[in-house]
C-alpha positions in Angstrom: 208.2 -56.1 72.1 209.1 -52.5 72.7 205.7 -51.4 71.4 204.0 -54.0 73.6 206.1 -52.7 76.6 205.2 -49.1 75.7 201.4 -50.0 75.7 201.8 -51.5 79.1 203.3 -48.3 80.3 200.4 -46.2 79.2 197.9 -48.6 80.6 199.8 -48.6 83.9 199.1 -52.3 84.3 200.7 -55.5 83.0 198.5 -57.0 80.2 198.3 -60.4 78.7 198.3 -60.7 74.9 194.5 -60.9 74.9 194.3 -57.9 77.2 196.5 -55.9 74.9 193.8 -56.3 72.2 190.9 -54.9 74.4 192.1 -51.3 74.6 192.3 -51.2 70.9 188.6 -52.3 70.6 187.7 -49.8 73.3 189.4 -47.1 71.5 187.5 -47.9 68.3 184.2 -48.1 70.3 184.8 -44.7 71.9 185.5 -43.2 68.5 182.3 -44.7 67.1 180.4 -43.3 70.1 181.7 -39.8 69.6 180.7 -40.0 65.9 177.2 -41.0 66.9 177.0 -38.2 69.5 178.3 -35.7 67.0 175.6 -36.8 64.5 172.9 -36.5 67.1 174.0 -33.0 68.1 174.1 -32.0 64.5 170.5 -33.3 63.9 169.1 -31.5 67.0 170.8 -28.2 66.1 168.8 -28.0 62.9 171.7 -26.6 61.0 172.0 -22.8 60.9 168.3 -22.0 61.8 164.9 -23.3 63.2 162.0 -24.8 61.2 158.7 -22.9 61.0 157.0 -25.5 63.2 159.4 -25.1 66.1 159.7 -21.3 66.0 157.9 -19.7 69.0 155.1 -17.2 68.3 156.5 -13.7 68.3 155.1 -11.2 70.9 152.7 -8.9 69.1 153.1 -5.2 69.3 150.1 -3.3 70.6 149.2 0.3 71.5 146.6 1.4 74.0 145.0 4.8 73.8 145.1 5.2 77.6 148.5 5.0 79.4 150.2 5.9 82.7 148.7 6.5 86.1 146.5 9.5 85.4 144.7 8.5 82.3 141.5 10.3 81.4 138.3 8.4 82.3 135.0 8.6 80.6 136.0 7.4 77.2 136.3 4.0 75.5 139.5 1.9 75.6 141.1 1.3 72.2 143.7 -1.4 71.6 145.6 -1.5 68.2 147.7 -4.3 66.8 150.7 -3.4 64.6 150.9 -6.7 62.6 148.4 -9.5 62.1 144.9 -9.6 63.5 143.5 -9.6 67.0 142.0 -12.8 68.2 141.0 -11.8 71.7 141.3 -8.7 74.0 140.7 -8.5 77.7 140.5 -5.2 79.7 139.7 -5.9 83.3 139.9 -4.0 86.6 141.5 -5.2 89.9 138.3 -7.0 90.8 138.2 -8.9 87.5 135.3 -6.9 86.0 135.8 -6.8 82.3 135.0 -4.0 79.8 133.0 -5.5 76.9 134.3 -4.7 73.5 134.4 -5.4 69.8 137.1 -6.1 67.2 137.0 -4.0 64.0 136.1 -5.6 60.7 139.8 -5.6 59.6 140.8 -7.3 62.9 143.5 -4.7 63.8 141.6 -2.6 66.4 139.5 -3.5 69.5 137.3 -0.9 71.1 135.4 -1.1 74.4 131.7 -0.8 74.5 131.8 0.8 78.0 133.9 3.7 79.1 136.8 3.6 81.5 135.7 4.5 85.1 137.7 7.1 87.1 140.1 6.0 89.8 140.4 2.5 88.4 143.4 0.4 87.5 143.1 -1.8 84.3 145.1 -4.7 82.9 145.1 -5.2 79.2 145.9 -8.5 77.4 145.8 -8.9 73.6 146.1 -12.2 71.8 147.0 -12.2 68.1 145.7 -14.7 65.5 149.3 -16.1 65.4 149.2 -17.1 69.0 151.4 -14.5 70.7 150.1 -12.3 73.4 151.0 -8.9 74.9 150.1 -7.0 78.0 149.7 -3.4 79.1 148.3 -1.5 82.1 147.0 1.9 83.0 145.1 3.7 85.7 142.6 6.5 85.4 142.7 9.7 87.4 140.6 9.8 90.5 137.3 11.8 90.4 137.1 15.2 92.1 133.8 14.1 93.6 131.5 11.1 93.3 127.9 11.5 92.3 125.5 9.0 93.7 121.8 8.4 93.1 118.6 7.4 95.0 116.3 5.1 93.1 112.5 4.9 93.5 111.1 2.4 93.7 113.8 0.3 95.4 113.8 -3.3 96.4 111.5 -4.5 99.2 112.6 -5.7 102.6 113.3 -9.2 101.1 115.6 -7.7 98.4 113.1 -8.3 95.7 111.6 -5.9 93.2 108.4 -4.2 94.6 104.8 -4.5 93.4 103.4 -1.0 92.9 100.4 0.8 91.7 99.6 2.0 88.1 100.9 5.5 88.6 104.3 4.8 90.0 107.1 6.3 87.9 110.8 5.4 87.8 112.6 8.1 89.7 116.3 8.9 90.1 117.5 11.7 92.4 121.1 12.8 92.3 123.3 13.8 95.2 125.0 16.5 93.1 123.9 18.7 90.2 123.9 17.0 86.8 125.2 19.4 84.1 125.6 16.7 81.4 122.0 15.7 81.4 121.9 14.4 77.8 124.9 12.2 78.4 123.5 10.8 81.6 120.1 10.2 80.0 121.7 8.3 77.1 122.9 5.7 79.6 119.5 5.1 81.3 117.7 2.1 79.8 114.1 1.2 80.6 112.7 -2.2 79.6 109.0 -3.1 79.9 107.3 -6.4 79.3 104.8 -5.0 76.9 106.7 -2.1 75.2 105.0 0.6 77.2 105.4 4.1 75.7 107.1 6.5 78.2 109.6 9.3 78.5 112.2 10.7 80.8 111.7 14.1 82.2 114.2 16.3 84.2 112.7 18.1 87.2 113.8 19.5 90.6 113.0 17.3 93.6 111.2 19.0 96.4 114.6 19.5 98.2 116.1 21.2 95.2 118.2 18.3 93.9 118.3 17.3 90.3 115.9 14.4 89.5 114.9 12.5 86.4 111.7 10.4 86.2 110.4 8.0 83.6 106.6 7.9 83.4 104.4 6.2 80.9 102.1 8.1 78.6 99.2 6.7 80.5 98.8 4.7 83.7 100.6 1.3 83.6 98.7 -1.8 82.7 98.4 -4.3 85.5 101.0 -7.0 85.4 103.6 -5.0 83.5 107.2 -5.8 84.5 109.5 -2.8 84.4 113.3 -2.8 84.7 115.8 0.1 84.8 119.5 -0.3 84.0 121.4 2.9 84.8 124.7 2.2 83.1 126.5 5.2 84.8 129.9 3.8 85.8 132.5 6.1 84.2 130.0 8.8 83.2 130.9 12.4 83.8 127.9 14.2 85.3 129.7 17.6 84.9 131.4 20.0 87.3 134.0 17.4 88.3 131.4 14.9 89.5 131.6 11.3 88.2 129.6 8.2 88.6 131.7 5.2 89.7 129.1 2.4 89.5 126.0 1.2 87.7 122.6 1.0 89.2 119.5 -1.1 88.6 115.9 -1.4 89.9 112.6 -2.6 88.7 109.0 -3.4 89.8 105.9 -5.2 88.8 102.6 -3.3 88.4 100.0 -4.7 90.7 96.2 -4.2 90.8 94.7 -1.5 88.6 93.1 0.8 91.2 92.5 4.5 91.6 91.6 6.4 94.8 89.2 9.3 93.9 89.0 12.2 96.3 85.9 14.4 95.6 86.2 17.7 97.4 82.6 18.5 96.5 80.9 15.3 97.8 83.5 15.0 100.6 84.1 11.3 99.8 87.1 9.1 99.1 86.3 6.2 96.7 88.5 3.3 95.9 88.0 1.9 92.4 89.5 -1.3 91.1 89.4 -2.3 87.4 87.1 0.7 86.9 84.5 -0.5 89.4 83.8 1.0 92.8 85.0 -1.0 95.7 84.0 1.3 98.5 83.2 5.0 99.2 84.3 6.6 102.5 83.1 9.9 104.0 86.0 12.3 104.6 87.0 15.8 105.4 89.8 17.5 103.3 91.6 20.8 103.6 89.9 24.0 104.5 89.4 26.0 101.2 90.8 29.4 100.7 94.4 29.3 101.8 97.4 27.3 102.7 95.2 24.8 104.6 93.5 23.8 101.3 94.3 20.4 99.8 96.2 19.9 96.6 94.1 19.1 93.6 95.0 17.1 90.6 96.8 13.7 90.8 99.2 12.7 93.5 100.7 9.3 94.0 100.8 7.2 97.2 104.5 7.5 98.1 104.6 5.5 101.3 102.6 4.0 104.1 104.1 5.4 107.3 101.8 4.0 110.0 101.5 6.0 113.1 103.5 9.2 113.0 103.9 12.5 114.8 102.4 15.4 112.8 103.5 18.9 113.8 102.2 22.0 112.1 105.5 23.9 112.0 106.9 21.3 109.6 104.4 22.6 107.0 104.6 26.3 107.9 101.4 26.5 110.1 101.8 28.4 113.4 99.7 30.2 115.9 96.0 29.4 115.9 96.6 26.9 113.1 99.3 24.9 115.0 98.9 21.2 116.0 101.0 18.4 117.3 99.3 15.0 117.0 100.1 11.3 116.8 98.3 10.2 113.7 97.3 6.6 112.7 97.3 5.0 109.2 99.3 7.8 107.6 99.6 7.6 103.8 102.0 10.2 102.3 100.9 11.8 99.0 103.4 14.7 98.7 106.7 15.8 100.1 105.1 19.0 101.3 103.0 17.1 103.8 99.7 16.1 102.3 98.5 12.7 103.7 95.4 10.6 103.8 95.0 9.4 107.4 92.8 8.7 110.4 91.4 11.9 111.9 88.9 10.9 114.6 89.0 14.4 116.1 87.3 15.7 112.9 84.5 13.1 112.9 81.7 15.8 112.9 83.0 17.1 109.5 83.2 13.7 107.6 81.0 13.8 104.5 79.8 17.4 105.0 82.6 19.9 105.4 86.3 20.3 104.4 87.9 21.3 107.6 91.5 20.0 107.9 94.9 21.5 107.5 95.3 20.1 104.0 95.1 16.3 104.5 92.3 13.9 103.7 91.0 12.7 107.0 88.7 9.7 107.7 87.5 7.7 110.6 90.0 5.3 112.1 88.2 2.3 110.8 87.9 3.7 107.3 91.5 4.9 107.2 92.6 1.5 108.4 90.7 -0.2 105.6 92.1 2.1 102.9 95.6 1.7 104.3 95.4 -2.1 103.9 93.8 -1.9 100.4 95.9 0.8 98.8 99.2 0.1 97.1 102.3 2.3 96.9 102.1 3.9 93.5 98.3 4.1 93.4 97.0 7.5 92.0 94.9 9.7 94.2 92.9 11.9 91.9 91.6 14.9 93.7 88.7 16.8 92.0 86.2 19.5 93.0 86.4 23.1 94.1 88.5 24.6 96.9 91.9 23.1 96.2 95.1 25.2 96.1 96.1 24.1 92.6 98.2 21.0 91.7 101.5 19.9 93.2 104.7 20.5 91.2 106.2 17.4 89.5 108.9 17.2 92.1 106.5 17.5 95.1 106.0 13.7 95.4 105.2 12.4 91.9 103.2 15.3 90.6 104.2 14.7 86.9 100.8 13.3 86.2 99.6 16.9 86.3 101.8 17.7 83.3 100.5 17.0 79.8 102.2 14.3 77.8 103.7 16.7 75.3 105.0 18.9 78.0 106.4 16.0 79.9 108.3 14.7 76.7 109.7 18.2 76.4 111.5 17.8 79.7 113.7 15.1 78.2 117.3 16.2 77.6 117.3 14.1 74.4 114.3 15.8 72.8 
């Protein structure tokens, strides 16, 4: 009875004989529950270590050749993995543009196929074949000066590639001098639809700027599609100047036609596919001085409509001066040679060369030629009384250079 009384004291409540047996069962159940819980905890803990299937992939150790906030631009990015093999590597700038690259045969090194551009922050992420990944970042030093380019031909007013004549070269003029010409030229890719043979040639533009043109060995074939990819982003042009973007342009070659200017017969003839379309009487530059016309081949650069022509812009003053509004103006050189309407010279058409260097025609004839001619058509000037041929940079005078001499102007010869 004392033990029964003692149990009642612990339970803090009077119990019947049946009640006194329940705490005993509860105590046994609690002990059993603790045993099950202990077994469960032991099973989940896995003993003294984890199994291979449950072990998380370790973070791979990588090294990047470019680090910090003033990394050198102009070279490829290299990512190396200490252990294992690289499965994937991403190197992207803040805009999400990725550098293409390739993993080495042994799988331990990734190298970009394009160079790091100046003044650009890059994020690097490498994934190993074991599933782990690692990240790194760097920023390249800003350029001292940015070099930009002007492409000819550019896109038309609708943003599409132009249709041009058979003598139109691809032309790139640079804002600043290019000292690393070979390096720049290596990153200029020309693609044609019919594997046209051509070459780059470095020249000086008429304003003294560096320029590089790609012209075919012979006139383009009608229908040829031409594309230029100037992959210049991150290329050092020399002297502290860098390119910070790529450029692209292209064109389709239109009708096969040539404008033939005969200084002896005083005629301008449009031929198409080798056949004469129409001959027009004209008067060209006065022979024997600066007022003479350029001979050789020039290329129709632009159709400028009605413009104000003033003699002082081409160095003619005094008795040779003029200031006229001129219709149907077709530019042939940077130095100021045009084909255009010249009704004031009507008495000389077909019989005398008596202009300040341009090819003048009646307003009707000039209007017809203006409509029929294409940008990029060659104007072949033959006969006596010219003042020589224009330099390659005076318009597109490279057609006056032999093919072998033009090839020699490449920086990769």
